[in-house]
N, C-alpha and C positions, 0 to 999 in steps of 0.2 A: 612430606615430617614424622619421624615416628614418634608413634602413638604413645602419653605414658603408663606403665601400668595402672591393671587398673587391680579394686580388690575384690575378695571376695565375702563377701556375707556369711556367717549362718551363725541361724537364729538357734539355738535352748530351748523344747517344748518337750516339756515334761504333763503328762496326762493328772496324777495324784498333785494334789494341790491340797496341804491340810481346810485352806479357809475356799476355793473354791477349787474341788475334781474336773476334770474335764474342763479346764477351762481354755486350753488353744481350742476344739472346739465347738465352745460357746458360738449362738447364731449370734451375727449382727447383721440387721439391715439382711435376712438371708445366705448372708456366707461364713462360714466358723470364721474366728477371728486370726489363725492360724495363718486361712486368704488374704487377708488386706493387710495383715501384718509383711507379709511378702509382697503383697502389689507394688504399695511402697516401697518397699527397700529395693525392687527391681528400679525404681524410678531415679531412684540418685545414681547424678551419674558417674560414682567414681568407683562406679558397685558392675564388675562384669559378668557375676555370677550369685544368686540362691540359692544357699543346702539348706535344708530346716533338720534340727539333728535332734535326736527323739530318742526313749526306746519300749513307745509304742506302737503294737501294730497297727489300735485303729485310726495315729496320728498319721504312719508310714499311708494308710490306706486313704483317705483323707487328703494329703498333700497328693498324692499318686493322682486322685482322682478329678481334680484341675489343674492337672496338670507342670506339678513345682518337682521339686529337687529331693531327695530326702535320703537320710542315710539311719538306719539301725545303728543306736549306739549299745554301749553295757547298760546295764540298768544303777552298779555301783557307783557310779562320780562322786564324790564326796559335791564338787562345786557344778558348775555349770564351764565355766575352763578346763575341767580336766575332760570334759565332754568335747567341748570346742578341740583342742591336742588332739580329742584322739581321731578326730575327723581328721585336725590338719594331717597328721601322720600319713595320712592317703591323698596331700595335695602339693600341687611346686608353686601357688600361686608364694611373691612373697610376702601382703596383707590381706591378715585377714582382721570381720570386720565384726565384733558378739551384740546382736541385735539382741533382746532384749524381746519374746514371743506372742509376748503382751502388751504393743506398744499398736493398736490398729491404725493410733492416728501422726504417727511418726511423719513431719516430713524428713523427707527425702533430704533434704540438701542442708536436716543436722547432720550427719552422711557424711556428706563432701567436708563440712565443716571441719567433722573429727579427720578425716582422711588427709585432707588437702594439705595438712605440716606432714605429716609420717612419707608425700611423696616426696616433700620441700627440701625434708632433711634425714636423708638418708642411717644419721645417724639413732635417731628415736626410735627408742626399740618399740615404745607401748604409749599409744597419745587417750584419750578421753575427752569429755564435755564437762563443760558446765555452766549454767545462767545464771542472771544476777537475782536475787533475793527479792520481791518486790511486798512482801506480808512479813511484816515483826513477827506471827505465830510461828510463823515457815526456821527464822533465825534462830528461836530458840528452843525448839521440838526438838529428839531423840530422836525420831522421822522420817528428819531431813537428814540430809548427810549434807555436811560444810566442808568448800572444799581455799586452799589460798595456796596460792601465785606464787611467784614471781615475775620479777622482768620478763622474764625468761621464757615464759610463760610456762616452765615449770613446775611439780606443784614441790610445795614445800612440806604441805600436811594436806591430812583428809580426817577427821572428825563429826563427830554425833554431835557434840558440846559444841555451841556457838563460837568462833569463833572467827573472822579474829575480835576482839575485847571490846569494847568498846568504854574502853577506864573512866571518862569524861563524860560520855552520856549515859542518861538513861534510862528508860528502853521507852517511853512518853514521847521522849527527849530523842532518839534515833528512832523510833518510828513515825515520824517526821523529816526523818532527811536519808532516806533510806535510797533516797534519789542522787545522795548524792554522796555518800558513805556502798564504797568496792566489795560489797555482802554477795558472795555468791552457794547459788547450793550444786552439787556433783549431779549427774546423769549418767546413770551404767550407763553407757557406750561406749565400749571400750576398741582400739585399734591394736595390732598386733604384728609384731617381724614375725614370721613362723618361724624361723631357726628362737627368736624368744618364747615364744606362747610352747613351742613342745620341753624347752623348759623349764616354765613356769611352776607348772604343779611340781615341776619335783625337788622345786626351793623349801625350806622349811619353813612350816609356818613360826611366824616372829612373835612377838611380847603385843607389840602393840597393835596389829591383827587381829593378834583373842582377844584383848583387852575391848577392844573397840566395837569387834564383828564385823571390823573391812578389811577384804581377800587383800582391794589395792594398795593396803597397809603395810603389804610382803613388797611390795618394789620398791619402793621408798628403801624399806629398812635393809632394803637389799642392795641397796647405793643405785637402786635404777629410777631415770633418769624418765619423768612420767607428762612432757605431755597436757597442756589443758588447754583447748582450745574453749572458744568463748561461744555460745547460741546465744542469738533473742526471742528462741522458739520455745513453745516450752509443751512436757511432756503431760498423759493425759492415759493413765499404763492402768490394766485390769483386774485387783487382786481379789474381790471381789465380787460379785452378781450384781452387787448395790453398783460399784462404780462401770459395771458395764451396763447398767442404762445408764447411765449419763455419756456413756460413751457414746449410746444409740444417738443419744440428744443433743450431742455436740458433731454427729455423722447430721439429721435433720436440718442442723440447723444452718450449716453449709459448713463448718470445718475441717474438714479433708482435704488437701492435696495434692 
Protein backbone atom coordinates (compact mmCIF):
# COMPACT_ATOMS: atom_id res chain seq x y z
CA UNK A 1 0.00 0.00 0.00
CA UNK A 2 1.38 3.36 -1.05
CA UNK A 3 2.20 5.65 1.88
CA UNK A 4 0.97 9.25 1.75
CA UNK A 5 3.68 11.84 1.11
CA UNK A 6 5.21 13.48 4.14
CA UNK A 7 5.85 17.17 4.66
CA UNK A 8 9.21 18.82 5.13
CA UNK A 9 9.41 21.08 8.17
CA UNK A 10 11.56 24.19 7.93
CA UNK A 11 12.46 26.04 11.13
CA UNK A 12 13.61 29.64 10.56
CA UNK A 13 16.19 30.58 13.20
CA UNK A 14 17.79 34.01 13.46
CA UNK A 15 20.55 34.84 15.92
CA UNK A 16 19.68 38.54 16.05
CA UNK A 17 16.71 39.40 18.26
CA UNK A 18 15.83 42.72 19.82
CA UNK A 19 14.48 41.20 23.02
CA UNK A 20 16.63 38.08 23.20
CA UNK A 21 19.84 38.00 21.10
CA UNK A 22 21.11 34.47 20.44
CA UNK A 23 17.76 32.97 21.39
CA UNK A 24 18.02 29.76 19.28
CA UNK A 25 21.23 28.85 21.12
CA UNK A 26 19.94 29.59 24.63
CA UNK A 27 20.33 26.52 26.80
CA UNK A 28 17.39 24.53 28.12
CA UNK A 29 18.26 21.55 30.27
CA UNK A 30 21.81 21.76 28.94
CA UNK A 31 20.80 21.71 25.26
CA UNK A 32 20.33 24.62 22.81
CA UNK A 33 16.70 25.56 22.33
CA UNK A 34 16.85 24.89 18.58
CA UNK A 35 17.76 21.27 19.34
CA UNK A 36 14.64 20.85 21.46
CA UNK A 37 12.52 22.29 18.64
CA UNK A 38 14.05 19.96 16.05
CA UNK A 39 13.53 16.97 18.32
CA UNK A 40 9.86 17.75 18.86
CA UNK A 41 9.17 18.45 15.19
CA UNK A 42 10.87 15.21 14.11
CA UNK A 43 8.31 13.25 16.14
CA UNK A 44 5.38 14.45 14.01
CA UNK A 45 3.97 11.54 12.00
CA UNK A 46 3.35 13.73 8.94
CA UNK A 47 6.91 15.11 8.80
CA UNK A 48 9.62 13.25 6.93
CA UNK A 49 12.41 15.83 7.07
CA UNK A 50 13.41 18.69 9.36
CA UNK A 51 15.58 21.58 8.16
CA UNK A 52 16.79 24.61 10.10
CA UNK A 53 17.06 27.77 7.99
CA UNK A 54 19.41 30.42 9.35
CA UNK A 55 21.67 33.29 8.36
CA UNK A 56 24.17 32.81 11.17
CA UNK A 57 27.19 30.51 11.16
CA UNK A 58 26.93 29.92 14.93
CA UNK A 59 23.52 28.35 14.47
CA UNK A 60 24.79 26.34 11.49
CA UNK A 61 27.62 24.90 13.58
CA UNK A 62 25.32 24.14 16.51
CA UNK A 63 22.72 22.31 14.40
CA UNK A 64 25.38 20.28 12.62
CA UNK A 65 26.89 19.52 16.01
CA UNK A 66 23.78 17.66 17.17
CA UNK A 67 23.31 15.95 13.81
CA UNK A 68 20.56 18.18 12.44
CA UNK A 69 20.10 19.40 8.88
CA UNK A 70 20.67 23.11 8.34
CA UNK A 71 20.71 25.50 5.38
CA UNK A 72 22.42 28.88 5.31
CA UNK A 73 20.17 31.55 3.78
CA UNK A 74 20.54 35.18 2.85
CA UNK A 75 20.46 37.70 5.69
CA UNK A 76 18.26 40.30 3.99
CA UNK A 77 14.91 38.48 4.08
CA UNK A 78 12.14 40.79 5.38
CA UNK A 79 10.07 37.89 6.78
CA UNK A 80 10.40 34.26 7.82
CA UNK A 81 8.23 33.30 4.84
CA UNK A 82 10.82 34.73 2.46
CA UNK A 83 13.51 32.68 4.20
CA UNK A 84 11.30 29.60 3.87
CA UNK A 85 10.78 30.22 0.18
CA UNK A 86 14.54 30.44 -0.44
CA UNK A 87 14.99 26.98 1.09
CA UNK A 88 11.91 25.58 -0.68
CA UNK A 89 13.42 26.52 -4.05
CA UNK A 90 16.00 23.77 -3.47
CA UNK A 91 13.41 21.14 -2.51
CA UNK A 92 10.96 18.98 -4.43
CA UNK A 93 8.62 18.21 -1.50
CA UNK A 94 4.98 19.12 -2.08
CA UNK A 95 4.21 20.29 1.47
CA UNK A 96 6.34 22.66 3.55
CA UNK A 97 5.67 23.32 7.23
CA UNK A 98 6.86 26.52 8.87
CA UNK A 99 7.56 25.85 12.56
CA UNK A 100 8.77 28.69 14.77
CA UNK A 101 12.24 28.19 16.21
CA UNK A 102 11.21 29.46 19.63
CA UNK A 103 8.70 26.70 20.44
CA UNK A 104 10.76 24.09 22.31
CA UNK A 105 7.62 22.54 23.81
CA UNK A 106 5.64 22.28 20.59
CA UNK A 107 3.50 19.15 20.62
CA UNK A 108 4.15 17.06 17.46
CA UNK A 109 0.43 16.41 17.15
CA UNK A 110 -0.12 20.10 16.48
CA UNK A 111 1.90 19.73 13.30
CA UNK A 112 -0.08 16.66 12.30
CA UNK A 113 -3.33 18.53 12.92
CA UNK A 114 -2.26 21.30 10.54
CA UNK A 115 -0.80 19.03 7.87
CA UNK A 116 -3.67 16.51 7.85
CA UNK A 117 -6.23 18.68 6.00
CA UNK A 118 -3.59 19.59 3.40
CA UNK A 119 -2.99 15.91 2.73
CA UNK A 120 -6.72 15.22 2.53
CA UNK A 121 -7.55 18.13 0.22
CA UNK A 122 -5.05 18.80 -2.60
CA UNK A 123 -6.89 22.03 -3.49
CA UNK A 124 -5.79 23.72 -0.26
CA UNK A 125 -2.75 25.94 -0.79
CA UNK A 126 -2.13 27.02 2.80
CA UNK A 127 -3.09 25.94 6.30
CA UNK A 128 -2.56 27.02 9.89
CA UNK A 129 -3.73 26.36 13.46
CA UNK A 130 -6.01 27.91 16.07
CA UNK A 131 -6.90 27.13 19.67
CA UNK A 132 -9.83 28.09 21.86
CA UNK A 133 -9.40 31.23 23.94
CA UNK A 134 -9.88 30.39 27.61
CA UNK A 135 -8.70 33.63 29.22
CA UNK A 136 -10.76 36.79 28.83
CA UNK A 137 -7.60 38.93 28.90
CA UNK A 138 -6.34 37.17 25.77
CA UNK A 139 -9.52 38.01 23.86
CA UNK A 140 -9.07 41.73 24.46
CA UNK A 141 -5.27 41.81 24.09
CA UNK A 142 -3.86 43.21 20.82
CA UNK A 143 -0.85 40.95 21.32
CA UNK A 144 -3.04 37.86 20.86
CA UNK A 145 -4.11 37.41 17.25
CA UNK A 146 -7.67 36.22 16.86
CA UNK A 147 -9.12 34.31 13.93
CA UNK A 148 -12.67 33.73 12.71
CA UNK A 149 -13.30 30.79 10.40
CA UNK A 150 -16.25 29.58 8.38
CA UNK A 151 -18.05 26.26 8.44
CA UNK A 152 -15.71 24.96 5.73
CA UNK A 153 -12.71 25.53 8.00
CA UNK A 154 -11.36 28.42 5.96
CA UNK A 155 -10.30 31.65 7.66
CA UNK A 156 -12.66 34.59 7.30
CA UNK A 157 -10.37 37.09 9.04
CA UNK A 158 -7.43 37.50 11.40
CA UNK A 159 -7.18 40.48 13.72
CA UNK A 160 -5.50 41.89 16.79
CA UNK A 161 -8.92 43.24 17.72
CA UNK A 162 -11.42 41.10 19.68
CA UNK A 163 -13.35 39.21 16.98
CA UNK A 164 -16.09 38.14 16.63
CA UNK A 165 -17.53 40.97 18.72
CA UNK A 166 -20.03 39.74 21.37
CA UNK A 167 -22.53 42.56 20.95
CA UNK A 168 -24.94 41.47 23.66
CA UNK A 169 -22.43 40.34 26.28
CA UNK A 170 -20.53 42.46 28.75
CA UNK A 171 -16.88 41.61 29.45
CA UNK A 172 -17.93 39.96 32.70
CA UNK A 173 -20.68 37.92 31.03
CA UNK A 174 -18.33 36.82 28.27
CA UNK A 175 -15.70 35.78 30.82
CA UNK A 176 -18.25 33.49 32.45
CA UNK A 177 -19.25 31.85 29.17
CA UNK A 178 -15.92 31.36 27.36
CA UNK A 179 -16.46 27.60 27.38
CA UNK A 180 -19.66 28.08 25.37
CA UNK A 181 -18.50 30.75 22.89
CA UNK A 182 -16.22 29.74 20.01
CA UNK A 183 -13.43 32.30 20.24
CA UNK A 184 -10.08 31.35 18.72
CA UNK A 185 -6.48 32.53 19.03
CA UNK A 186 -4.27 32.08 16.00
CA UNK A 187 -1.19 29.87 16.37
CA UNK A 188 1.64 30.83 14.02
CA UNK A 189 2.35 27.45 12.46
CA UNK A 190 1.83 27.31 8.69
CA UNK A 191 1.66 24.62 6.01
CA UNK A 192 2.16 25.53 2.34
CA UNK A 193 2.01 23.83 -1.01
CA UNK A 194 5.54 24.35 -2.26
CA UNK A 195 4.43 26.03 -5.51
CA UNK A 196 2.31 28.51 -3.59
CA UNK A 197 5.07 29.19 -1.06
CA UNK A 198 7.38 30.18 -3.91
CA UNK A 199 4.73 32.59 -5.21
CA UNK A 200 3.72 34.03 -1.84
CA UNK A 201 6.64 36.43 -1.23
CA UNK A 202 6.07 37.86 -4.70
CA UNK A 203 2.51 38.90 -3.87
CA UNK A 204 2.36 42.62 -3.09
CA UNK A 205 1.75 43.67 0.51
CA UNK A 206 -1.96 44.35 1.02
CA UNK A 207 -3.78 47.15 2.88
CA UNK A 208 -5.17 45.02 5.72
CA UNK A 209 -1.87 43.18 6.12
CA UNK A 210 -0.12 46.53 6.53
CA UNK A 211 -2.79 47.95 8.84
CA UNK A 212 -2.87 44.98 11.24
CA UNK A 213 0.77 43.98 10.69
CA UNK A 214 -0.35 40.40 10.04
CA UNK A 215 1.32 38.77 7.05
CA UNK A 216 -1.31 36.01 6.73
CA UNK A 217 -3.89 38.62 5.70
CA UNK A 218 -2.05 38.87 2.39
CA UNK A 219 -3.36 35.41 1.51
CA UNK A 220 -6.97 36.34 2.34
CA UNK A 221 -6.82 39.65 0.49
CA UNK A 222 -5.35 37.83 -2.50
CA UNK A 223 -8.29 35.42 -2.58
CA UNK A 224 -6.39 32.40 -1.21
CA UNK A 225 -8.34 29.99 0.98
CA UNK A 226 -6.42 29.50 4.24
CA UNK A 227 -7.49 26.42 6.17
CA UNK A 228 -7.58 26.72 9.96
CA UNK A 229 -7.26 23.45 11.88
CA UNK A 230 -8.22 23.43 15.55
CA UNK A 231 -5.92 22.17 18.27
CA UNK A 232 -6.44 21.49 21.95
CA UNK A 233 -2.73 21.98 22.69
CA UNK A 234 -1.12 25.17 23.96
CA UNK A 235 1.99 27.00 22.83
CA UNK A 236 4.81 28.12 25.09
CA UNK A 237 6.93 30.38 22.89
CA UNK A 238 10.15 31.97 24.08
CA UNK A 239 10.45 35.70 23.36
CA UNK A 240 12.43 36.80 26.42
CA UNK A 241 14.86 35.33 28.98
CA UNK A 242 11.92 35.25 31.41
CA UNK A 243 10.01 33.04 28.97
CA UNK A 244 13.00 30.71 28.86
CA UNK A 245 12.85 30.30 32.63
CA UNK A 246 9.11 29.58 32.45
CA UNK A 247 9.61 26.92 29.77
CA UNK A 248 12.45 25.38 31.76
CA UNK A 249 10.09 25.09 34.72
CA UNK A 250 7.42 23.45 32.54
CA UNK A 251 10.00 20.91 31.38
CA UNK A 252 10.91 20.18 34.98
CA UNK A 253 7.24 19.56 35.71
CA UNK A 254 7.05 17.00 32.91
CA UNK A 255 5.15 19.15 30.39
CA UNK A 256 7.25 17.89 27.53
CA UNK A 257 5.71 15.56 24.98
